[in-house]
N, C-alpha and C positions, 0 to 999 in steps of 0.2 A: 554235840549229843550223842550218848553212850550209846551202843544196839538197843539198849533195854530200856531205856528213854522213849527210844525211837518205837520200840513195840509197847509201850503201856502208851504212845498215843497215839498210834493205831489201834489201837483196838478202843478208845476213850471215840474215835470218832468213827468205828463199827458203830458201838452203841449206838449211842446219838444218832448218826445216817438214817442206820439202818436197821437196828434191836428194838428200838423206840415206836416209831410207825408201824413195824410187823407185829409185836407184841397189843398193840391199841390196836391195830384193826383185829385180831384173834381174840381181844376180850371184846370189843364194842358186837361182834357177831355171836359168842354166845351167848353174852347177856341178851339182845335179842331172842335168842334158842330158848334159854331158860328161862322160869316164868318168876323164880326167884334170885335171877341177877345174877347170879352165881356160876361158876363153872369149875371143871374138876381141872388141878393144877397137871396132873399126869396128861389129860387131853389139848389141853392149853401149850405145853411144852413140846410137844408133836406136830400139832399143826405151826407152832413157832419154829420149830426145824425144818419143816417142807418149805416152810415160806421163804426162810432163811436161805436156803439150798440153790431153789428158783431163782433167786431173787439175784444170788452170787454167780451162780452160770449163764444167768443172762445176763448180767451187768459185763460178765468177763468177753462174753459174746461181741455185745454193742462197744468194749473198749478197744477191739484189735482193727475197728474200719477207721480209728482215728488214726493207727499206726504211731505212739506213742515212741520220742527216740531215746527215752532214758530209761534204765528199769525205776528210780523214785518216782520219774515222770509216769509211767506205766500204772504202777502203783497206786499216785493219787487221781489219776485218772481213771481207773479198772472202780475205785471205792465210787467216782462222780456216776458213773455209767450204772454201776449196783443201784445206789442210793436212788434213780431214776428208775430203775427194773424194777425196783421192790417199793415208791410208790406208787407206779400202776396196778404191781399185783396184788397190795395190800388194798388200794380201792376194790379192784374185780372181785378180792375177797368175799370181801364186806357184800356187796351188790348182787354176788351168785353165792356165796358158800362153798364157792371150788374153789381148785388150785386151777393156776395155769394150764391149759392145754398148747397142744400145739397149732393151733388157730390163733389162741388169746396172744402166743410166744410171736405170731409173725406179722399181727396187727401193731406186735411193742417194736418189732425188727424194722416195720414200713413208717411206724410212729418217728422211728429216731432218724431213718436216712431223710426224713421229713424238716426234720430237725437241724440235720446238718448240712443242708441245705438250706436253712435262715439264717445259720452261724455263718458259712462259708460266702452268704451274699454281702456281709458289711464288707466295706471299703477298707482294700490294705492299706495302715497306718507308716508315715518314713520308717519305723526305726521298728518295725514288726520284725522279731528274730526267731530263734528257737521255740521261744514262749510260746508261740502261734498256735501248738497246739492243743497245749492247756488254754487258751483264751477261749479257743473256738471250742474245748469241754465245758468253760464256765458259762459262756453263751448258749449252750441245750441244758447245761442246768439251772441259768435263770428263767427258760421256757418252760420247765416242769409243770407250773401251775398250771398255764394256757393248755399244754399236749393233756393234762389229767383230764381237764374238765371236757376236752376235747372225745375223750375216750371215754366217755363217762356219760354224755346225754348221743340219742339219735337222732342228730339235726339232718335229716334226709341226704348226706352227701356222705362220699367213703372219708376216713381221717385226715388224706392225702390232700384232699380235695379243701377242706374246712382249714388243715394246718398253712396250705399255700394261700388261700384267700384271705383268712385273715392275720396271719401271722408277717404276709409280706410288710403289707402294713401298717403291724405292731412293731417289726424292726427300723423302719421308716423313722416312726415318731421317738422310738426310745433315739436314735442317733441325732435327730431335730433337737430334743430337749438336752442331750450333751453337749450338742453344740452351741446350744443357748445358755447354758449355764453351768459351762468351762470355757469359754473362747476359741473354742473349735479345736483340731487336731495340730495346730500352728501352737497352742500354748501347751502346747506339753503331751507327746503321744499316748505315754502311760498313762499319763492323767486322765486324758480324754478315753481311752480302754476300758479303762477302773469304771469310770463315770457312765461311762455307754453300757456295761454289765451292769451298775447299779439300777440303771432307769429301765434296762429291759426287763430286769427282775421283775421291777415296781408295777412296770405296764404289764408284764405278759399277769399278773396276779389280778390286778383291776380288771383288764379283760377276761379272767376265768371267771372273776366275779359276776363280770356280766353277761358272762354265760348260764350262770346259774339262777340268778334274775330272771331272765328273760326264758328260760325253760319251766322254772318254776311258774312263773307266769302263765303262758300255753298250755301247762297238765292242769294248773285251777280251772286256768278258762271251760276247756275239755268237760273237767269233772262237773263242774255248777252249769252244765249244758248251753254257755256262752259262746263256742266255737263248736262247729260238728265234726272240722279235722285240721289236722295244723298245717299252719302257711307254707307254701309256697319254701324250699330253703332257702333261696335267695334275698328274699325277705325278713326270715329270719335271721342272717347273714347280717343284714342292713342294722337291723334292730339292733341287737348286741352292738354292732360297731357304736351305733348314735349313744347307746347308755353308756358305752367305755367313752367317747369324746367328752358326754356332759362328767364324769365322772374326775377326766383330766384335766377339762376346765379348773372344777374345785382346788385339783394340785397344781396348777400351775398358778390360782391366784394366789393360793398361801404362799408356792415358793420363790412368788416377786416378790412377797410383802417382807419375807423373811431376809430377803437381798437389797431392800432396799433402803431407805433412808429410816432410822431410827423413830422420829417425826411422823406420823399419817399426817397426810397434807389433806384428808379430809375430817378433822377437826370440827366441830363447830363454831361458828364465828362470835368472839365476845364483844364487838363493835359495840355502841349505846346506841339506842336508837333517835334518831334527831328529835330536839326537845319539843318542838311543835308536833310531833305525833302524839297523839292520843293515845292512854294506857292503854291495852288490852287487860280484860277485866281478868282476872284471877281463876275464876269456874271455867273459862272459855280461853285454854291456851290455842296459839296457833299452828296446829298441827301440821298446816300446808305450807309453811316459812320452812321447817326444817329441812335440812339441806339432804340430798340421795346420796351424797358421795361423788367424790371426785373421778371423771371416768379414765380418766390417767392414772389411777392410781388401782392396782389390782383388787385390794379388799374392798372395791365397789360393789364387787363381785356380789357381795354377802348383804347388802343393803336389803331390807326388806321394800318388795315391791307392790304395786296397788294392784288389785283384781285384775284391773284392764290388760298387766303386762306380764299375769304369771307362765302364760303363754309363751312368750317370748326368751330369747336364748341370750344371757348373758356374754361377751365377748373375754 
């Protein structure tokens, strides 16, 4: 690849990873502030430039904690950490209308330390080598949606406590899923690491969504007078994790179904009724005789349950 090609590729990545989210934040805030929904291009350009500069500065500081061994790896990691910083800065800008100050920068640095702790907590694979730094950066990047949710909501705990409380269990889930659906590290360390990061990214998004749903529920309950004060932080954490587990159950079912045989085992039987059995009247089909799904088939999770079983949890 030529030097010009590398520069073009780098600019494209910066545009996609940093430029689009930041200008989106500028446009969203200005649309809220303007009755007509529009905004002045000059003001937008100034705000965007300030946010971009803050993101790159913060990202460069964060990348130094990873100590990348080569210049190429350093450039790649600096883009990832700048993207992380930019994501958090853009969110804060939309919520507060302010550029990041020293207090916010300290929150970002503290959250990044927590993410590094989680990324380093994964068991070492047999063939991990010089690419370990980039693998840790990929894990940090995968955790970004979860940390973004943590920094958005007032959970009643400091950021690192929430990151540690939920994040450790999140990482365990990602490793378990990678182990279940890739045959474990012995199947191939590189493949296992890739799938582990993929599951971590998906689980982080699901957990972030669980945070959003639960915090919105609490806010709505308090607004409507159904709740006088927020529940204890531990109770909030437990409820968020239950929501996450519920969503993960659905994903397990879908993944298991897609990984299984092509012909579902829950197909209705076509066996004819005995000749001596009276025929059922057409206007009264035997609803209770319909199969409810094979418990061994993961797609039986989606079988409609009776009212008495709606409160139960499908495995």
